[in-house]
N, C-alpha and C positions, 0 to 999 in steps of 0.2 A: 579622625579627622580629614577631613576632604580639602584635596591638596589640585586647582584646577591653573596649568598651564594657561597665558591665552597668547596664541602669534597676532598679533595688528601687519601683517605681508602678505601683499597680496600673490607673493613669488612663492609655489607648492613647494617640499619640502627643499625650499633654499637651506640661509644660514641661519635666518631666525628662525627657523620652523625644525632647524637643530637642537639650535641651543634652550630652546624649547622641554624639546623631546627629552635632551640627555638630563635636564632639569627634574625633569619628575620619574628617572631612571634613578639619580641619586636618591632622590627623596622619594621613592615607592616604598621604601620600609615603616615612613612616619603616618601611612595612611592611604586612605584610596584615593587615587589618581584620577586622572585626565586631561584632554587635550585637546582645543578650542580653536579653530582659527576664523578667527570676524568676518575673513572673506569669502572664509565658504557656505557663508548669512546675505539674506536681503534683508539688506536695513537704508529705508531709503535716506536723502540727506535730510536735516534740521529747514522748515521753512519758514524761520524766523517770528511764527506768527504770534506768538505771544500767549496759547492759548493755556499750556502749559505752566505756567502761569497763575493761573484762578484752579484749574482742574487737577494740578499736583500730583503732576505726569503726563507721559506724550501726546499731543491729542493725535499722535496716528498711527493708526492702531494695524491697519490688514499690510505689517512685512515679521519680519523676526528678532525686532529692537526688544520685546517684552523677552523671550523666550533666552533671548543671549542674555539679558539682564538678569533672568532667573537664576542663571549656571552662575553667573558672575559671585551672587547674592548667596549660592547655597555651600560656597566652599567657603574656608577657615581662612585658606591663603591662598593667594594667589600672585602666579608669577606670570608679571606682563612682562614678554617682550617683543619688540619692534625696530624694525630698520627705521633708522633717519634720511628723510623725504626734508629734503630743504626745508634743515633746520629744524623737523615735527614728524610725527608720525604719521603713516602712510592714509590717505583718503576714507576708505574704511570704518577705518578704528575712531579717524580722528571727525566722521560719521559718526558713531556711536557715540564719542564724549559728548559731541555738543548734543543728541540726544539725549541725553542725563537733565538736560537744563527743569526737566522736571521736576526733578527729586533738588533739587538747586537749595528751595527754603525747608522741605523736613525738618522735622526736627529730631526726627531717629533719623542718623546717616546715612543711606544706602549698604553701607559700608565698613559702618562701626563694629568693630572688633576684628577685624579681619587683619591679617599679615600681607603685607603686597611687597614681594620683588619688583625690583625694573629694568632686564637687561634689554639695553639698547647696541644694535648693532650698527657701522657706516664702515666707511674706507676710509676715514681721517678724522670729519668733522660735526662739526650740528647738534656734539650730544648735550653741552651744557642746556642748550636751550628746550632738546627736546624731552632730556630731565625734569629741565625746570615744570614745565606744560605736567609731564607727568605724575613727577609730584604731587607739584598743589593740583589738581583734578583727582587724584587720588586720598592724599590727607583733607582739604576739603570735604568728599565724603564718610572720612574716619578709619581709611585705614593708618595701616600704622607702617609703616616705608622699614622694610629691616634693610633695604642694602639695593647699592646700585651697581652696573656693573657694565665694560663699556668692550665692545668689542669692533676688531676691526677687519671687516673681511666684507667682498663686493662681490665674486664672480659670485654663482651658484657652487657648491661644494668649499669655496675657500676655509670657510672653518672648522668642515670634516679634517682639511689636508695640514691646519694647522694646529701643530703641538704645543707653541706658548700661548695660545687662542684658547684652543682645549681646560691649558690646565689652571689659565685666567678664571675660565669657569664653571670649573672644577672646586679653584680653592671657592672661588664666592659661594657656591651652590655644599657649601661643605659648610660654610659661613653660618648660611642661614638653619642649613640640619640644625648646627648648633643651639644655636639658641629655640625651634621648637621643639625640639630634644629635651 
């Protein structure tokens, strides 16, 4: 089994990266693991050209979108960790989501048969719309959502220094692990 933890945060080494890496550590016994930060790749903004609906893939081909998509598609399990930025994911992750529009009408959904878990990180609010968007996107593309967890953290290292939030993450991942075993 291949497990991919995706960080949608632009902050390297921040709370979202911490959550994704801890999840992978806990799931390591189930198979091959990999950590991917979307922000480390060059993913251009969607142009709204609608050409993707004709060619069934994104028309933009001179960036890293296809490589990142291939990583997601090669995994059996996706742990999508993202901070809440004004009720949704940050720009780099949103750009990736928007660029997947060319896959919208595929008969075989790009995440069909994949299991996914959503880890949201925020200071206090915005979780609901953030989770709805990520769940709808993953679900439309065929992923089975195993669960969601909300972690409270703001400044870098807040999560690592908060035993209650780390326990919440651990309990969530243990539940995911039990469903995958």
